[in-house]
N, C-alpha and C positions, 0 to 999 in steps of 0.2 A: 438515518444513516446514510450517506452518498458515497460512491465508490468515485473517484477521480476519472476523469476521462479528459486526455489531451484536447484543448481547441487549439488547431492550427493559426489561424489568424491571430487569436489575443496572445500566444505563445510569441510569435514575430513581432509583436509591439515591445512584449516584457524584453525581450533582447536588443531590440531598438534602442528604450529606454535606458537597459544597461550598458550600451556601447556609447552612450551620451554619457554618461556620470563621469564627474572628476574623479580623474585616477589619485587624485592625493588622498593615501589613508583609505582607499579600495582596494587593496592587498587582501587576497582571499585569507582567509583564517584557517590553520589546518584543524582540526579534532582525530584524535585516534579511536576507536569506537570500540568499550569494553563492556558494552549492554545497558551504560546507564545510558538517559536520556539526552538528544544533541539538542543543549539550547542555542537558539536559534534569537539573535535582537534583531528587531524589526524596525524600520522607517516610515509612519506613517504616509501612505500612496506612494509607498517607492516600492521595486521589487527587491528581492533578496534570493540568490540562489543556492539550493544545497545538490552539494554533490556526490553520489554515495558510489562505492567501490563495483558496482555492479548497476544492472539496469533494475529499474523498477518495476514490477509487474501490477501495482494495484496501491491505493493510498486510500482504505476506508477513514471517514469523516464525517464527524457530526459538527463542521464547523459551520456556521450561517455562511453563503456565499455571499451576502449583503453587507458583511464584515469581514471577510478573509478571500482574497483572490488566489487560486492555486493552479497551477499547469505544470503539465509535466511531460519531459521530453528525453525517453532512457534513461539514464541515471541520475537527471538533474532533475529538480523539482525549484519550482520558483514560489514564494511565497508574498504576496502584498497585500499588508491591511487599509482595510475601507475606514476604519472607525479606532479610533485612538485607545480604546482600552481594551481591544483585541489582545488574547492570551487563550492558550489551553495547551493540549499537547494531542499529536496523530503519530499512526506508524506507516512506514514506510513498509511496501512488503517487497524485497528481492527474487528476483526469479532462482534464486539458490534456496530460498523457503525460511531466508534471514529475517527477521523482522526490526526495524529500525526505527526507534521510539524518537520524536523530534518537539522538543518543548519548547514554544516560542512566546514572543512576546513583544510588546513595543517597547523599546528600551532602547538607553542611551549608552556606549557609540554604538551605533546601528551596524550590523555586519553588510557588508557588499554581496560577497559569495562565503561558503563553508565547505570547506573539500572534507568529507569523512573516509577515512581509510583503516583499515583494520591493523591490527599487531601484525609485523613483521613472522612471529612463530605464535600465532595465537590457536588455540584450538577451533576446530569447525565448531556452529554454532549446534544444541541439541536438534536433531531431527531434519537438519539442512540435507539438501537434496543436492546429491550430486552429480555434475553437469561435467560435459567437455571430457578430458582426458580420463579423471577420476569414477566415471562414470564408464567407463569401458568405450567411450567414444559413439553412442549411441545416439547419434544428432539427428534421425529421423526416425519416424514412427507411422505404420499404416492405420495405427487408430485415431479413429472421426472424435470429433467434438460430442456426437451423438452418444458413440460407444460410449466414450469415458462416461459420458452425465449417465447412464443409464445405470454402467456398473456401478458408479457411484451410491447410487439411490438404490440397489439391487445387495449393495454389500459382495460384490462378486467382481474384480477388479479383471479386464479383456486381458488376454494372453498379452507378455510384455510389457505392462502396468505393475511397476512397484508401488509399495504400500507401506507408510512408514506413521509414525505415532509425530503428533507435532501441534503443541499447546503453546499456543500464542493468544491474549489478549488483544486483538487488534481495533477492539472500539468498545467506550467505556464512556457513557455518558451518565446523565441523570433519568435517562428511559432504557436506556439499552445497553446490553452486552454482548459483545461479539467474541468467541473462543473456538480457534481451531483445535480441532482434535486430528485430524488425518490430513494427510496429502496422499493424492493417487498421482505418479509419476511416470512421464515417456519422453523421447527425446526432443518431442516440442509443443507437448499439453502437460498444464499441472492442474489439478483440480484440487480444492478444498472442503473438505466437510468441517463447518463449524457449528456450535449451538448459540442461539441468540436465545436472549433471556429478556425477558420483560420486567425492567425493575419498578413498574407501577402498579398502583392498585386499578387501574383503568384499562380496557381492551388495548392494544397497540399494535395499530398497523402495518405490515412490511412496505407497502407500495412496493413491487418488485420491481413492476416498470420503469419505475422512475431512475433506478440506479444502471448505474457506466461506470467503467473503469476502462484503463487503457490495457489493451488485449485480452478483455474480456469476451468471451465468445457464448456462454450459456449459465443460466443462473436460476436456480430452483429451492422450493423450501414444503417442508411438510406442512405447514400454514402459515396464510398470509395473513393471518392478524391471529394476532397470542396472545391470548388472555389475562387477567391479571397475574403477575407475580407467574405467570406460565415462560415454558421453552418449546424452542421448534428447532430444526435441523433444517442450515441453507445448506446448498452447496454450490459452487462456484467454479466453474474451469475457464482457465486462461491459457493463451499461448503462451508457452515459454521463452519464446524467445525477445518477449517484452512489446512494446509499442511500436507500432508499425507508421 
C-alpha cells in the first residue's frame, strides 16, 4: 500500500499537458456522487483530472507507480496510465471523512476531466466529520500532532478532540485490506484508527517508512509485520486543511 503525496514538479507538468490538449470534446464530465464508485475512463499516457467537492486528505492505493501515475492537489486528483492494461479501484478520503471510491480503466472515449458533485439535498455520509459552521466554527486547536497520536494510541482523546465511528474500506488488494474504525477530529487535525488485515498465508511487512500522503503528519502501527492472516492496528494523523 502507498499513500499518495503530491509532487509539485510532476503536478505542474501534468497541468501543462492538460492545458495543451485540444479543446474539442474535452469538456468536463459531471458525476453526482451517490456512494457508487466514480467511473473514470483513461487514455494511455494522457492525464485525466478528477475534481471532488472537497479537498482530499489522502489517497491510499495499492497501484503500481510504474503502471499508473497519480498526483494530488487540493480537491483534484490526476491519473495518468503508463501501460494499456491499467484498471482498478482506489479511494479518495475527503477532509470531511467521506470516502470517494474511484474505478478507473483505459477505455474510450477517454475523460479529460471528471467533476464530482454531491446531491443538493443529500444526507451527510455516515460518520462524516462536521467542519466549519456545522462544527461550531472550531477552526483552530492547541492539540499538537504528538498529543493526538498519543491519545489515539492510548484510546484517550485529548481535551477538545471528538471521536466518532468511521467504517470505510480504504484499501483492498490481494494481500492487504485496510478498514478505518474511528476518527479523531480537532479543528486542524484528523486522526484515523484503522485495522490492517493480512490476506495471505505469509508474513506481510507494512514498511511504514515508505508511506506518504498529502497532509500526513504521523503514522504508527502496533506491529510492522503482520503474521499470516493476522491483523494490526494502524494510526494516521492528517492536517485537516488538506495538502499545502
